[in-house]
PyMOL commands that place a pseudoatom at each C-alpha (Angstrom):
pseudoatom trace, name=CA, resn=UNK, resi=1, chain=A, elem=C, hetatm=0, pos=[-7.420, 10.367, -11.745]
pseudoatom trace, name=CA, resn=UNK, resi=2, chain=A, elem=C, hetatm=0, pos=[-5.535, 7.745, -9.755]
pseudoatom trace, name=CA, resn=UNK, resi=3, chain=A, elem=C, hetatm=0, pos=[-6.389, 4.094, -10.241]
pseudoatom trace, name=CA, resn=UNK, resi=4, chain=A, elem=C, hetatm=0, pos=[-5.168, 1.157, -8.175]
pseudoatom trace, name=CA, resn=UNK, resi=5, chain=A, elem=C, hetatm=0, pos=[-5.407, -2.132, -10.043]
pseudoatom trace, name=CA, resn=UNK, resi=6, chain=A, elem=C, hetatm=0, pos=[-4.884, -5.525, -8.411]
pseudoatom trace, name=CA, resn=UNK, resi=7, chain=A, elem=C, hetatm=0, pos=[-4.512, -8.867, -10.146]
pseudoatom trace, name=CA, resn=UNK, resi=8, chain=A, elem=C, hetatm=0, pos=[-3.583, -12.433, -9.326]
pseudoatom trace, name=CA, resn=UNK, resi=9, chain=A, elem=C, hetatm=0, pos=[-6.349, -13.697, -7.066]
pseudoatom trace, name=CA, resn=UNK, resi=10, chain=A, elem=C, hetatm=0, pos=[-7.988, -17.063, -7.559]
pseudoatom trace, name=CA, resn=UNK, resi=11, chain=A, elem=C, hetatm=0, pos=[-9.021, -20.410, -6.125]
pseudoatom trace, name=CA, resn=UNK, resi=12, chain=A, elem=C, hetatm=0, pos=[-6.254, -22.585, -4.712]
pseudoatom trace, name=CA, resn=UNK, resi=13, chain=A, elem=C, hetatm=0, pos=[-5.812, -25.436, -2.250]
pseudoatom trace, name=CA, resn=UNK, resi=14, chain=A, elem=C, hetatm=0, pos=[-4.261, -25.465, 1.202]
pseudoatom trace, name=CA, resn=UNK, resi=15, chain=A, elem=C, hetatm=0, pos=[-0.494, -25.336, 0.922]
pseudoatom trace, name=CA, resn=UNK, resi=16, chain=A, elem=C, hetatm=0, pos=[-0.495, -23.726, -2.514]
pseudoatom trace, name=CA, resn=UNK, resi=17, chain=A, elem=C, hetatm=0, pos=[1.075, -20.417, -3.465]
pseudoatom trace, name=CA, resn=UNK, resi=18, chain=A, elem=C, hetatm=0, pos=[-0.329, -17.363, -5.218]
pseudoatom trace, name=CA, resn=UNK, resi=19, chain=A, elem=C, hetatm=0, pos=[1.156, -14.056, -6.302]
pseudoatom trace, name=CA, resn=UNK, resi=20, chain=A, elem=C, hetatm=0, pos=[-0.793, -10.810, -6.161]
pseudoatom trace, name=CA, resn=UNK, resi=21, chain=A, elem=C, hetatm=0, pos=[0.234, -7.777, -8.199]
pseudoatom trace, name=CA, resn=UNK, resi=22, chain=A, elem=C, hetatm=0, pos=[-0.777, -4.152, -7.915]
pseudoatom trace, name=CA, resn=UNK, resi=23, chain=A, elem=C, hetatm=0, pos=[-0.101, -1.140, -10.093]
pseudoatom trace, name=CA, resn=UNK, resi=24, chain=A, elem=C, hetatm=0, pos=[-1.016, 2.501, -9.459]
pseudoatom trace, name=CA, resn=UNK, resi=25, chain=A, elem=C, hetatm=0, pos=[-1.863, 4.591, -12.510]
pseudoatom trace, name=CA, resn=UNK, resi=26, chain=A, elem=C, hetatm=0, pos=[-2.562, 8.212, -13.131]
pseudoatom trace, name=CA, resn=UNK, resi=27, chain=A, elem=C, hetatm=0, pos=[-0.355, 10.472, -11.037]
pseudoatom trace, name=CA, resn=UNK, resi=28, chain=A, elem=C, hetatm=0, pos=[2.949, 12.153, -11.648]
pseudoatom trace, name=CA, resn=UNK, resi=29, chain=A, elem=C, hetatm=0, pos=[5.294, 11.870, -9.863]
pseudoatom trace, name=CA, resn=UNK, resi=30, chain=A, elem=C, hetatm=0, pos=[4.238, 8.304, -9.113]
pseudoatom trace, name=CA, resn=UNK, resi=31, chain=A, elem=C, hetatm=0, pos=[5.812, 7.588, -5.775]
pseudoatom trace, name=CA, resn=UNK, resi=32, chain=A, elem=C, hetatm=0, pos=[3.784, 5.803, -3.144]
pseudoatom trace, name=CA, resn=UNK, resi=33, chain=A, elem=C, hetatm=0, pos=[3.844, 3.971, 0.128]
pseudoatom trace, name=CA, resn=UNK, resi=34, chain=A, elem=C, hetatm=0, pos=[1.811, 0.821, -0.565]
pseudoatom trace, name=CA, resn=UNK, resi=35, chain=A, elem=C, hetatm=0, pos=[0.262, -2.044, 1.331]
pseudoatom trace, name=CA, resn=UNK, resi=36, chain=A, elem=C, hetatm=0, pos=[-2.151, -4.959, 1.273]
pseudoatom trace, name=CA, resn=UNK, resi=37, chain=A, elem=C, hetatm=0, pos=[-5.187, -5.368, 3.492]
pseudoatom trace, name=CA, resn=UNK, resi=38, chain=A, elem=C, hetatm=0, pos=[-7.698, -8.189, 3.417]
pseudoatom trace, name=CA, resn=UNK, resi=39, chain=A, elem=C, hetatm=0, pos=[-11.267, -8.746, 4.452]
pseudoatom trace, name=CA, resn=UNK, resi=40, chain=A, elem=C, hetatm=0, pos=[-12.527, -12.214, 5.269]
pseudoatom trace, name=CA, resn=UNK, resi=41, chain=A, elem=C, hetatm=0, pos=[-15.972, -13.584, 6.003]
pseudoatom trace, name=CA, resn=UNK, resi=42, chain=A, elem=C, hetatm=0, pos=[-15.943, -11.925, 9.418]
pseudoatom trace, name=CA, resn=UNK, resi=43, chain=A, elem=C, hetatm=0, pos=[-15.894, -8.564, 7.606]
pseudoatom trace, name=CA, resn=UNK, resi=44, chain=A, elem=C, hetatm=0, pos=[-13.025, -7.225, 9.678]
pseudoatom trace, name=CA, resn=UNK, resi=45, chain=A, elem=C, hetatm=0, pos=[-10.338, -5.500, 7.663]
pseudoatom trace, name=CA, resn=UNK, resi=46, chain=A, elem=C, hetatm=0, pos=[-6.941, -6.951, 8.478]
pseudoatom trace, name=CA, resn=UNK, resi=47, chain=A, elem=C, hetatm=0, pos=[-3.502, -5.521, 7.774]
pseudoatom trace, name=CA, resn=UNK, resi=48, chain=A, elem=C, hetatm=0, pos=[-1.443, -7.960, 5.706]
pseudoatom trace, name=CA, resn=UNK, resi=49, chain=A, elem=C, hetatm=0, pos=[1.798, -6.258, 4.705]
pseudoatom trace, name=CA, resn=UNK, resi=50, chain=A, elem=C, hetatm=0, pos=[3.222, -2.857, 3.780]
pseudoatom trace, name=CA, resn=UNK, resi=51, chain=A, elem=C, hetatm=0, pos=[6.253, -1.599, 1.915]
pseudoatom trace, name=CA, resn=UNK, resi=52, chain=A, elem=C, hetatm=0, pos=[7.728, 1.869, 1.837]
pseudoatom trace, name=CA, resn=UNK, resi=53, chain=A, elem=C, hetatm=0, pos=[9.137, 3.383, -1.337]
pseudoatom trace, name=CA, resn=UNK, resi=54, chain=A, elem=C, hetatm=0, pos=[11.839, 1.172, -2.821]
pseudoatom trace, name=CA, resn=UNK, resi=55, chain=A, elem=C, hetatm=0, pos=[10.879, -1.385, -0.148]
pseudoatom trace, name=CA, resn=UNK, resi=56, chain=A, elem=C, hetatm=0, pos=[13.236, 0.473, 2.167]
pseudoatom trace, name=CA, resn=UNK, resi=57, chain=A, elem=C, hetatm=0, pos=[11.054, -0.733, 5.038]
pseudoatom trace, name=CA, resn=UNK, resi=58, chain=A, elem=C, hetatm=0, pos=[8.512, -3.536, 5.189]
pseudoatom trace, name=CA, resn=UNK, resi=59, chain=A, elem=C, hetatm=0, pos=[6.021, -4.613, 7.858]
pseudoatom trace, name=CA, resn=UNK, resi=60, chain=A, elem=C, hetatm=0, pos=[3.912, -7.737, 8.149]
pseudoatom trace, name=CA, resn=UNK, resi=61, chain=A, elem=C, hetatm=0, pos=[0.820, -8.756, 9.995]
pseudoatom trace, name=CA, resn=UNK, resi=62, chain=A, elem=C, hetatm=0, pos=[1.423, -11.508, 12.547]
pseudoatom trace, name=CA, resn=UNK, resi=63, chain=A, elem=C, hetatm=0, pos=[-0.719, -14.026, 10.691]
pseudoatom trace, name=CA, resn=UNK, resi=64, chain=A, elem=C, hetatm=0, pos=[1.328, -13.806, 7.469]
pseudoatom trace, name=CA, resn=UNK, resi=65, chain=A, elem=C, hetatm=0, pos=[4.831, -13.153, 8.783]
pseudoatom trace, name=CA, resn=UNK, resi=66, chain=A, elem=C, hetatm=0, pos=[7.286, -15.525, 7.141]
pseudoatom trace, name=CA, resn=UNK, resi=67, chain=A, elem=C, hetatm=0, pos=[4.771, -16.694, 4.509]
pseudoatom trace, name=CA, resn=UNK, resi=68, chain=A, elem=C, hetatm=0, pos=[3.844, -13.607, 2.425]
pseudoatom trace, name=CA, resn=UNK, resi=69, chain=A, elem=C, hetatm=0, pos=[6.925, -11.659, 1.346]
pseudoatom trace, name=CA, resn=UNK, resi=70, chain=A, elem=C, hetatm=0, pos=[6.078, -8.243, -0.070]
pseudoatom trace, name=CA, resn=UNK, resi=71, chain=A, elem=C, hetatm=0, pos=[8.163, -6.587, -2.770]
pseudoatom trace, name=CA, resn=UNK, resi=72, chain=A, elem=C, hetatm=0, pos=[8.254, -3.558, -5.036]
pseudoatom trace, name=CA, resn=UNK, resi=73, chain=A, elem=C, hetatm=0, pos=[9.214, -3.354, -8.692]
pseudoatom trace, name=CA, resn=UNK, resi=74, chain=A, elem=C, hetatm=0, pos=[9.208, 0.442, -8.710]
pseudoatom trace, name=CA, resn=UNK, resi=75, chain=A, elem=C, hetatm=0, pos=[7.544, 3.265, -6.830]
pseudoatom trace, name=CA, resn=UNK, resi=76, chain=A, elem=C, hetatm=0, pos=[4.088, 2.431, -8.187]
pseudoatom trace, name=CA, resn=UNK, resi=77, chain=A, elem=C, hetatm=0, pos=[4.112, -1.382, -8.305]
pseudoatom trace, name=CA, resn=UNK, resi=78, chain=A, elem=C, hetatm=0, pos=[3.644, -3.850, -5.467]
pseudoatom trace, name=CA, resn=UNK, resi=79, chain=A, elem=C, hetatm=0, pos=[3.675, -7.630, -5.190]
pseudoatom trace, name=CA, resn=UNK, resi=80, chain=A, elem=C, hetatm=0, pos=[2.602, -10.111, -2.535]
pseudoatom trace, name=CA, resn=UNK, resi=81, chain=A, elem=C, hetatm=0, pos=[3.963, -13.630, -2.869]
pseudoatom trace, name=CA, resn=UNK, resi=82, chain=A, elem=C, hetatm=0, pos=[1.637, -15.790, -0.789]
pseudoatom trace, name=CA, resn=UNK, resi=83, chain=A, elem=C, hetatm=0, pos=[2.987, -19.202, 0.196]
pseudoatom trace, name=CA, resn=UNK, resi=84, chain=A, elem=C, hetatm=0, pos=[1.729, -22.101, 2.305]
pseudoatom trace, name=CA, resn=UNK, resi=85, chain=A, elem=C, hetatm=0, pos=[-1.821, -20.791, 2.060]
pseudoatom trace, name=CA, resn=UNK, resi=86, chain=A, elem=C, hetatm=0, pos=[-4.453, -21.889, 4.551]
pseudoatom trace, name=CA, resn=UNK, resi=87, chain=A, elem=C, hetatm=0, pos=[-8.229, -21.553, 4.598]
pseudoatom trace, name=CA, resn=UNK, resi=88, chain=A, elem=C, hetatm=0, pos=[-7.809, -18.658, 7.027]
pseudoatom trace, name=CA, resn=UNK, resi=89, chain=A, elem=C, hetatm=0, pos=[-6.187, -16.675, 4.206]
pseudoatom trace, name=CA, resn=UNK, resi=90, chain=A, elem=C, hetatm=0, pos=[-9.438, -16.649, 2.246]
pseudoatom trace, name=CA, resn=UNK, resi=91, chain=A, elem=C, hetatm=0, pos=[-10.784, -13.172, 1.608]
pseudoatom trace, name=CA, resn=UNK, resi=92, chain=A, elem=C, hetatm=0, pos=[-10.746, -10.124, -0.603]
pseudoatom trace, name=CA, resn=UNK, resi=93, chain=A, elem=C, hetatm=0, pos=[-7.297, -8.595, -0.835]
pseudoatom trace, name=CA, resn=UNK, resi=94, chain=A, elem=C, hetatm=0, pos=[-7.052, -4.850, -1.317]
pseudoatom trace, name=CA, resn=UNK, resi=95, chain=A, elem=C, hetatm=0, pos=[-4.036, -2.959, -2.555]
pseudoatom trace, name=CA, resn=UNK, resi=96, chain=A, elem=C, hetatm=0, pos=[-3.702, 0.564, -1.199]
pseudoatom trace, name=CA, resn=UNK, resi=97, chain=A, elem=C, hetatm=0, pos=[-1.441, 3.497, -2.001]
pseudoatom trace, name=CA, resn=UNK, resi=98, chain=A, elem=C, hetatm=0, pos=[-0.545, 6.804, -0.460]
pseudoatom trace, name=CA, resn=UNK, resi=99, chain=A, elem=C, hetatm=0, pos=[1.586, 9.449, -2.226]
pseudoatom trace, name=CA, resn=UNK, resi=100, chain=A, elem=C, hetatm=0, pos=[4.877, 9.517, -0.389]
pseudoatom trace, name=CA, resn=UNK, resi=101, chain=A, elem=C, hetatm=0, pos=[8.182, 11.237, -0.992]
pseudoatom trace, name=CA, resn=UNK, resi=102, chain=A, elem=C, hetatm=0, pos=[10.028, 9.696, 1.923]
pseudoatom trace, name=CA, resn=UNK, resi=103, chain=A, elem=C, hetatm=0, pos=[10.440, 6.096, 3.103]
pseudoatom trace, name=CA, resn=UNK, resi=104, chain=A, elem=C, hetatm=0, pos=[7.745, 5.916, 5.739]
pseudoatom trace, name=CA, resn=UNK, resi=105, chain=A, elem=C, hetatm=0, pos=[5.842, 2.638, 5.930]
pseudoatom trace, name=CA, resn=UNK, resi=106, chain=A, elem=C, hetatm=0, pos=[2.157, 2.941, 6.793]
pseudoatom trace, name=CA, resn=UNK, resi=107, chain=A, elem=C, hetatm=0, pos=[0.086, 0.250, 8.511]
pseudoatom trace, name=CA, resn=UNK, resi=108, chain=A, elem=C, hetatm=0, pos=[-3.174, 2.010, 9.344]
pseudoatom trace, name=CA, resn=UNK, resi=109, chain=A, elem=C, hetatm=0, pos=[-5.864, 1.838, 6.632]
pseudoatom trace, name=CA, resn=UNK, resi=110, chain=A, elem=C, hetatm=0, pos=[-6.959, 5.400, 7.348]
pseudoatom trace, name=CA, resn=UNK, resi=111, chain=A, elem=C, hetatm=0, pos=[-3.544, 6.624, 6.189]
pseudoatom trace, name=CA, resn=UNK, resi=112, chain=A, elem=C, hetatm=0, pos=[-4.141, 5.416, 2.640]
pseudoatom trace, name=CA, resn=UNK, resi=113, chain=A, elem=C, hetatm=0, pos=[-6.025, 7.552, 0.140]
pseudoatom trace, name=CA, resn=UNK, resi=114, chain=A, elem=C, hetatm=0, pos=[-6.219, 5.239, -2.847]
pseudoatom trace, name=CA, resn=UNK, resi=115, chain=A, elem=C, hetatm=0, pos=[-7.763, 1.773, -2.766]
pseudoatom trace, name=CA, resn=UNK, resi=116, chain=A, elem=C, hetatm=0, pos=[-8.167, -0.891, -5.416]
pseudoatom trace, name=CA, resn=UNK, resi=117, chain=A, elem=C, hetatm=0, pos=[-11.380, -2.797, -6.064]
pseudoatom trace, name=CA, resn=UNK, resi=118, chain=A, elem=C, hetatm=0, pos=[-9.997, -5.920, -4.413]
pseudoatom trace, name=CA, resn=UNK, resi=119, chain=A, elem=C, hetatm=0, pos=[-9.127, -9.366, -5.693]
pseudoatom trace, name=CA, resn=UNK, resi=120, chain=A, elem=C, hetatm=0, pos=[-10.680, -12.538, -4.294]
pseudoatom trace, name=CA, resn=UNK, resi=121, chain=A, elem=C, hetatm=0, pos=[-8.440, -15.237, -2.871]
pseudoatom trace, name=CA, resn=UNK, resi=122, chain=A, elem=C, hetatm=0, pos=[-10.142, -18.488, -1.942]
pseudoatom trace, name=CA, resn=UNK, resi=123, chain=A, elem=C, hetatm=0, pos=[-8.245, -21.327, -0.303]
pseudoatom trace, name=CA, resn=UNK, resi=124, chain=A, elem=C, hetatm=0, pos=[-10.004, -24.678, -0.141]
pseudoatom trace, name=CA, resn=UNK, resi=125, chain=A, elem=C, hetatm=0, pos=[-9.020, -27.551, 2.117]
for i in range(1, 125): cmd.bond("trace and resi %d" % i, "trace and resi %d" % (i + 1))
show_as sticks, trace
zoom trace
């Protein structure tokens, strides 16, 4: 059984930084395309950032471009370094994974099979 586990959320102030981590467990071989989505108070799911295997390709949502670099440690681990946070970044952040043997980068939530439980990020002014 595949499990996606996020960590690193919390309560911070405007301008602070936070690092989210995600690990996928339970499948061999463990190679995935991975991404972050978030859901704020408006309940719309928003694409944040995605990374192909080995971070060969990365994509960013317009609202986080230049502030939230995404990185991979290996084919089943993903990080999101969030900097210069604003109150608009508040929400539940979900890590997602899709088994992948090439270097495609996926940005549509329907393309991902495995989802984590989410980690809350709250930015106060």
